[in-house]
N, C-alpha and C positions, 0 to 999 in steps of 0.2 A: 740914666738908662730909663726907658718906659718898660716896666715888666709887666708882660700878658697874661691874662688869666684864662691858662689851658684847661679844657677838660681831658682828665686824667683819674683814672680807676683805681679805685680802693676798697678793702672789705668794708672799710667804715663808711665809705662815701658810698657806695652798695646800699647799706641799711639805712643809711638815713634817706635817701631817695625814697625807699618804701616807707618810713617811719610816718614822714612828715612833708609833702612836698613844699611847703612855705616855709618852714624850716631849713629846707634842704637848700632853697634861693637865697633865704638868708645870709645861711653859712658858708656857699661858693660862692655868690654873683653881689647880694645886696650890699655884704661887706667892703669890698672892694676899694681900695685905696683909702680906707678908712684909717691908717697909719699915717697918711702925710696930715702936714699942719694944717694946710690948707681943704681938706674934706670937709664938706658940709656935716653939720653936728648930726643928724638923722645918719648918717653913713658913720662917721666916729663913734656913736653909742654901738648900732651894727659891729664895726669891728670891737667894740669892749666886750661887749656881749658872746663874739663868739670865743674870744679868750678865757671864757671865763671856765671853772671847773666847780664841783662842790667836792664836801669831805669824802665822799665813796670814792667819788672817782680819783681825787686826790692820793689816796691812800695808796693806791696801785703806782700811781706815776711815781712817789717815794720809792717805794719798794724795788720797784722795778729800776729804777735809777741807781740803786745801791745794788742790785743784782750786776748790772752791768759794770758798775766801778770797779766790783771786786773783781768778776771773772778779766777784764781788761788791766787790772792791775795783777793777776795772777801772769797773763801775757806778758806784759812791761818785766815782771819779774825774771823770762827765760832770757833776757839782755843784760848781762852783769855792767856793761859799759854805759848805760842808759838809764841802770836803775838807779834812783837816789838813795844816799848813804841809809841804812838802815830798813830798804825796802827788801824783803826776800819771795816775795812771788805771794803770798798769803796777806788776809785781812781778818786782823783777830776777831769777833763776836764784838769785844767791848768797841773797840772803833768803827766797827759797822753801826752798831747803835748810838752811838755817837754822831757819826755823818749823818745818818736820817733825822737824829735831832734838830742837829743844828739846819738842816737844809727845813724842816718842817717848822721850827719857831720863825727863821728869816722868812718864808710863807707867811706866813698868820699875821706875824708884825707888818711887814710891807702889804698886804692886803687889806688888813685893817685902818693902816692909817691912808689907803688913798695911793701912796705911793708908787704900788703896781701901773696906774695909769700912765705913768709917763713912759715906762717902757714895757708896755703889755705885751709885747713879743718873746721877752724874756725872761720875764716875772710872772707871780703866780697871782691871779682875782678868784676869788670866793662869790660863786653866785649867794650865797649867805649873807656877804657884806653888800655885794652890791643890792640886795632886792632888800637890805634890813630885815633878815631876818630873825626870830628869838632864839639864837642859839648861845645857850648858859655855856661856861666855864668848864663845865661837868662833860659840854660834851664833845668840847673842844677835846677836853683832856683821854673823852673814849676815843678820838680819832688818834692820838698820838700813841695811846697804850695798845690801838689796834696794829699802829705801823709798828711799833717796837716789837710785839707778837710776833708778827709775821717775818722781821727782819731776822727773829730768832730762829724761825721756823727754817726761814733758808739757809742760814749759817749750819744748821744742823742736816741739810738734806741731802740724802745721800748722792741725787745726781748732781747738786752744785757742787758738792766736794769733788766729785769725778769730774766733773768739768775742771775744775783747777790743777788737779793731778795731771790730766790728759792736754792742759794748754795747749803745747805746741800743735795739739792736732784742731784747734778750733779755729774755723774758717770765716765766721761773721760772727760778730754781738751787737745788733741794735744799729746797724748799717742800712740808711735810709738807699732804698735801689730803686732805678726804675728800667723797665722793660717794655718791648712790645709783644703784643698778642696777635696773632691773626696781621693779614694785610689788604692792600687796597683800602677801601672806604668804609670797611668795616675795621680795621684794623685800632687797635684799643691800647694805648700808654698805660703803663699799670705802678704804680708806687706801693711798695711794703717796705718793711724792716724785721726781720727774723731777730726773736729775742738771742737766741743762741743756736750755735750751727757748728757739729763736731763733726771731724773725719772720725770711721769706725775703724780705723788700719785695715779696711779689705776694700776699699773702691768705693765704699758708700758713706752715706753722713747718718747723722742723727740731729732731728731736728726738736729744740727745746721752746715751749711754749709757757710761760709764766704767768698764772689766774691768780690774782687778788679780790675778786669779788664771790658776794655768797652764792650767786646763782649763774650757771652758763649753762647753755643747752647744747649738748652733745653735738647734732647736728650741726650748730653755727660754728664750735671748735671743728670738727670737722672738714666744712667748707674754708675754714680759713688755713688751718693747715694742708688741704690737698693745692689752695693757692702757692703756700711756699714750696709745697714738691713739684707743681708746674715750674718755680722759676730755679729750683735747682736740677731739675732734666734740662731744661731748656737753655739757660743759662752757663751755667758748670758743666754740664755734662753729664752729672750724675745719673745711672741707670734707673729706670724706672723701677728696678725692684731692689733696689739697693737703697731706699729711703728707709728711714723708723721715725717717725713724729710722736711725741707726745705732750701733755700737758700738766704741768705740773699747779695745783691748788696749793698756793702757800697758806691761805686764812682757813680751808681744812686739814691741810698736813695731808694730803692726798696727790696721786699723781695715776695716769691711764695712759695707757698705748692708743693709737688710731693707725688705720692702718691707709699708708698713701702708696696707690700702686696704678697701673694704667688705667683703670678706672674712676678713681678718685682724682686725678691729675687729669682725664678728658674730659670731668665734669665742672673742673674748677675751671678750663679753657671755654665751653661753651657759657658757664654762669657769667663771665666777665663779658665776652663776646655780647651776649643778651641783656647784661644790665646797660653796658656801653650804648648799646641800641636804644632801649630804654627812655635813656639821659639824651642821648640826642634828639630824639624823638620829642624832648621838649621843649627844645630849642627854638628861639626864634629865627636865628643866623648860626647855624652849625660852623660855619667856616671860620666865624669871628667868634664863635662861644659866644652867643649874645643871647640872655634869657629874658625874658618879660615875666616880672611879679605877679601878675595877673595870670597867668599860665600855669603857676603853684598854687594850687585852691589850699587854705587853712583846712584844719579838722574842723568836724562839728562842734559846736559850743557843749562847753563841759565836758569835753576829752580832759581823763585823768592825764593824760601824757602831756597838755599844756601846762599843768602845775610844775610840772620839772622842768620845762623847756628855759635855755638859757637866751631866746629871744620872747619870752612872754611881755616884755614892756611894749620892745617895737612892736609885737603882732596885735596889741590891746587885749592881752589875756591876761595882765598880770592881775 
């Protein structure tokens, strides 16, 4: 089957478009079909670079995975007939820590050996290994220790524990969703995945967003939660005044509520339509979603962002 490259809006894609046009082109167009064995070497390398992660990004991926698995285990525990022997719907702290370590250890080993390149879509490849960066054993240990610390914070977090208790009311956990915003030529297809959404028992929902990084801008978080609110009202029929949204920072062990109501939802809708219009305007052929590399300029030489970009080799900025 010939898979088509579609123009679909997401929060991360919208930010990428504004961060660096050339990196955006590499990430959404230049890599296309690089997974195929017959792909040209340059395209294959772009595909591998697209899949790269860093220790900081990877920390969040592992912790999010543990949170997702822990909540889904609680949901599965509600059904006695489908529950494996010994599974009571809860996950002990030791089990969570062990699962995180097994995942992390396998990721590091697979990346260091280069084995990940054989199944890049399903395996983890580190930019540190790909670019042969000087990362010491102590650096890797520090990353593992940070994962362990955040898993401990997750297990002890009151919101996570509340989700386990109210598992019967959980509506979504990391489910990739696609929905449309607008109509006609302005119509935008949108992708999102909510970390967790639970019914509040009164006809509304509580949206939970786990954060694992050191720095998160409130405005960026609010914009992301506004998109989640738009999805909840438009696709799930949740009243605009019945949405509670909050983010939990597992690195700092803090939490914050964000207003998600009519104004935030309207702002999210507008941001999506404007963002999609901007991305369309950069295309060579909108109907076919074709983009010319030269229409996506690089950042100025010496930009600090280039040194952290996964595509710096293909961009000549290594």
